[in-house]
KOLDO-184480 format. One line per 5 residues: number of its first residue (from 1); their letters; for each residue x negated, y negated, z negated of C-alpha. Coordinates in steps of 0.25 Angstrom, whole numbers. Example, Ala and Ser with C-alpha at 12.3 -4.5 7.8 and 13.67 -1.06 7.14 Angstrom:
residues 2
1 = as = -49:18:-31 ~ -55:4:-29
//
This chain:
residues 289
1 = mnnke = -446:-587:-275 ~ -437:-586:-263 ~ -441:-581:-249 ~ -442:-595:-244 ~ -452:-599:-255
6 = irkka = -460:-586:-252 ~ -460:-590:-237 ~ -465:-603:-240 ~ -476:-598:-250 ~ -480:-588:-239
11 = lsrls = -483:-600:-230 ~ -491:-607:-241 ~ -499:-594:-244 ~ -502:-592:-229 ~ -509:-606:-229
16 = yywve = -520:-600:-237 ~ -520:-586:-231 ~ -516:-588:-216 ~ -530:-584:-210 ~ -530:-572:-218
21 = aeflf = -516:-568:-214 ~ -518:-570:-199 ~ -531:-562:-200 ~ -523:-550:-207 ~ -512:-551:-196
26 = mvafg = -522:-551:-185 ~ -529:-539:-191 ~ -516:-531:-193 ~ -510:-535:-180 ~ -523:-532:-172
31 = lmalf = -525:-518:-178 ~ -511:-514:-175 ~ -512:-519:-161 ~ -525:-512:-160 ~ -518:-498:-164
36 = vaaay = -507:-501:-154 ~ -517:-504:-143 ~ -526:-492:-145 ~ -513:-483:-145 ~ -509:-489:-132
41 = miili = -523:-487:-126 ~ -523:-473:-130 ~ -510:-470:-124 ~ -514:-476:-111 ~ -527:-468:-111
46 = lrpdl = -518:-455:-113 ~ -507:-459:-104 ~ -512:-469:-94 ~ -499:-469:-87 ~ -493:-477:-98
51 = gtfaf = -501:-489:-94 ~ -490:-494:-86 ~ -483:-499:-99 ~ -484:-514:-100 ~ -485:-522:-113
56 = plklp = -477:-526:-120 ~ -471:-512:-121 ~ -456:-511:-121 ~ -448:-501:-129 ~ -444:-493:-116
61 = qiieg = -459:-492:-112 ~ -462:-487:-126 ~ -451:-477:-127 ~ -454:-472:-113 ~ -469:-471:-116
66 = frasv = -466:-464:-129 ~ -457:-453:-122 ~ -467:-451:-110 ~ -480:-450:-117 ~ -484:-440:-128
71 = evrit = -496:-450:-131 ~ -487:-461:-134 ~ -479:-453:-144 ~ -492:-448:-151 ~ -498:-462:-151
76 = aiilp = -484:-468:-157 ~ -485:-457:-168 ~ -500:-459:-171 ~ -502:-474:-170 ~ -493:-478:-182
81 = nimti = -500:-468:-191 ~ -514:-473:-187 ~ -510:-487:-189 ~ -504:-483:-203 ~ -516:-477:-207
86 = flspl = -526:-488:-202 ~ -517:-500:-205 ~ -511:-497:-219 ~ -523:-502:-227 ~ -523:-515:-219
91 = yygik = -508:-516:-221 ~ -509:-516:-236 ~ -521:-524:-236 ~ -514:-535:-228 ~ -503:-534:-239
96 = wcyyq = -513:-536:-250 ~ -519:-548:-243 ~ -505:-555:-242 ~ -501:-551:-256 ~ -514:-557:-262
101 = aaqgk = -512:-569:-254 ~ -498:-571:-258 ~ -502:-571:-272 ~ -513:-581:-270 ~ -525:-572:-270
106 = napvs = -536:-572:-261 ~ -533:-561:-251 ~ -545:-559:-242 ~ -541:-552:-229 ~ -552:-541:-232
111 = gafyg = -542:-536:-242 ~ -533:-531:-231 ~ -544:-521:-227 ~ -548:-516:-241 ~ -539:-504:-239
116 = yfslr = -548:-498:-228 ~ -559:-496:-238 ~ -552:-486:-247 ~ -547:-473:-241 ~ -538:-471:-253
121 = kwvka = -531:-485:-251 ~ -530:-483:-236 ~ -523:-469:-238 ~ -514:-475:-248 ~ -510:-487:-239
126 = vmlnl = -507:-477:-228 ~ -499:-468:-237 ~ -491:-480:-243 ~ -488:-485:-229 ~ -483:-471:-225
131 = lvffr = -474:-470:-238 ~ -468:-483:-235 ~ -466:-480:-220 ~ -459:-467:-223 ~ -450:-474:-233
136 = klvyf = -447:-485:-222 ~ -444:-474:-212 ~ -432:-470:-220 ~ -426:-483:-216 ~ -433:-485:-202
141 = ipita = -428:-472:-196 ~ -413:-475:-197 ~ -414:-489:-194 ~ -422:-486:-181 ~ -412:-475:-177
146 = vggsi = -401:-486:-178 ~ -410:-496:-170 ~ -413:-485:-160 ~ -398:-481:-158 ~ -394:-496:-157
151 = yyifi = -406:-499:-147 ~ -401:-487:-138 ~ -387:-492:-138 ~ -391:-506:-134 ~ -400:-501:-123
156 = nllnn = -389:-492:-117 ~ -379:-504:-118 ~ -390:-513:-111 ~ -392:-503:-100 ~ -377:-502:-97
161 = teskf = -374:-517:-96 ~ -377:-527:-85 ~ -373:-540:-92 ~ -385:-548:-96 ~ -377:-555:-107
166 = lkall = -373:-541:-113 ~ -387:-537:-112 ~ -392:-549:-120 ~ -382:-546:-131 ~ -386:-532:-132
171 = yfgmi = -401:-536:-133 ~ -397:-546:-143 ~ -389:-536:-151 ~ -400:-526:-150 ~ -410:-535:-156
176 = lvllg = -401:-539:-167 ~ -398:-525:-171 ~ -413:-521:-171 ~ -416:-533:-179 ~ -405:-529:-189
181 = lsliy = -411:-515:-190 ~ -425:-521:-192 ~ -419:-530:-203 ~ -412:-518:-210 ~ -425:-510:-210
186 = mivtv = -433:-522:-216 ~ -423:-524:-227 ~ -422:-509:-231 ~ -437:-507:-231 ~ -440:-520:-239
191 = kfqli = -442:-512:-251 ~ -455:-507:-246 ~ -461:-521:-244 ~ -469:-523:-257 ~ -476:-509:-256
196 = pyyfa = -488:-514:-248 ~ -490:-525:-258 ~ -490:-516:-270 ~ -500:-507:-263 ~ -509:-518:-259
201 = eepek = -510:-523:-274 ~ -511:-509:-280 ~ -516:-499:-270 ~ -521:-490:-282 ~ -507:-486:-285
206 = sifdi = -500:-474:-278 ~ -492:-476:-266 ~ -479:-471:-272 ~ -481:-481:-284 ~ -484:-492:-274
211 = yhrgv = -472:-489:-266 ~ -462:-488:-278 ~ -468:-501:-284 ~ -466:-508:-271 ~ -452:-503:-269
216 = namsg = -448:-506:-283 ~ -453:-520:-283 ~ -445:-523:-271 ~ -432:-518:-276 ~ -427:-531:-281
221 = skgrf = -433:-540:-270 ~ -428:-532:-257 ~ -418:-542:-253 ~ -428:-554:-255 ~ -439:-547:-247
226 = aalqv = -430:-543:-236 ~ -425:-557:-235 ~ -439:-561:-233 ~ -442:-551:-222 ~ -429:-554:-215
231 = wflpm = -432:-569:-215 ~ -445:-566:-207 ~ -438:-557:-197 ~ -436:-568:-186 ~ -451:-572:-188
236 = lalcl = -456:-557:-187 ~ -447:-555:-175 ~ -455:-567:-169 ~ -468:-560:-171 ~ -465:-551:-160
241 = tgyla = -468:-563:-151 ~ -483:-562:-155 ~ -491:-573:-161 ~ -480:-577:-171 ~ -484:-564:-179
246 = mfvip = -497:-571:-183 ~ -489:-581:-191 ~ -477:-573:-195 ~ -483:-560:-201 ~ -493:-567:-210
251 = yysmv = -482:-576:-215 ~ -472:-564:-217 ~ -483:-556:-224 ~ -486:-567:-234 ~ -471:-569:-237
256 = ksica = -470:-555:-240 ~ -482:-555:-249 ~ -477:-566:-257 ~ -464:-560:-259 ~ -470:-547:-263
261 = aeisg = -479:-554:-272 ~ -468:-561:-279 ~ -459:-548:-280 ~ -471:-540:-286 ~ -474:-551:-296
266 = gklfd = -487:-557:-289 ~ -491:-571:-291 ~ -490:-580:-279 ~ -501:-590:-276 ~ -493:-602:-279
271 = dpaan = -485:-596:-290 ~ -487:-605:-303 ~ -489:-592:-311 ~ -501:-589:-303 ~ -508:-601:-308
276 = qdkkp = -514:-604:-294 ~ -510:-618:-292 ~ -504:-614:-278 ~ -517:-610:-272 ~ -521:-596:-269
281 = ereav = -532:-589:-277 ~ -546:-589:-270 ~ -551:-578:-279 ~ -553:-565:-271 ~ -545:-553:-274
286 = ksav = -549:-539:-271 ~ -540:-531:-262 ~ -532:-520:-269 ~ -529:-513:-256
//
């Protein structure tokens, strides 16, 4: 099945699972927004002079606040760790829901929260997230260093020119370069994409076993999965405008889940081998997460 067929299949599956997908999106987005808002309120309480910042915060404002305030630096360090600890079970639970839905199984949204009821699985979810994070960091650091250097050069050029046409070209060039670096990062880290699905399906296995199984399973499909992600780049960029994310993210998640199910040997809901007559199962499935 090629990527075009996968995208078509994802739309078909979402016709059964759209309400659940939107609910999962709103929960994940709402919790992340809650963490960020709470961090901002704490900073304002500790440093009320920073209240002059206006939303949306621009990069120079963030950099200036980071340099001027110890509270901002501490929050910037602590917040991601708290979010990782609290949201890791939900992250893998949502992966479980989409993976089950991609295979035509009944995937109740309650399955996204089962990881919170087992301390052992909660800890494993956090540890696996940290393992993947540090492996990705090997690629992220040099790419970020290159991006930061290029950004610094472009900003200096912008500050030293009065030509509006040249400034427009510089902005356009900077955007292209940053998008290119993002694309490179997406391609080199594609080998980690199957790991969440293996953990969602078999959380009893050790995190290193899950990690190696996910990486090995992707070894012959990196180009295909990367192409699938690249196709979504323009749509994901449009998500920065706001409401489109409510439609793009569930679609993107279902596409990746269907591709993951096919790569790992799962049976899709309209696969003739699944003997489901092109209809998703109505039988409840217990969450593995």
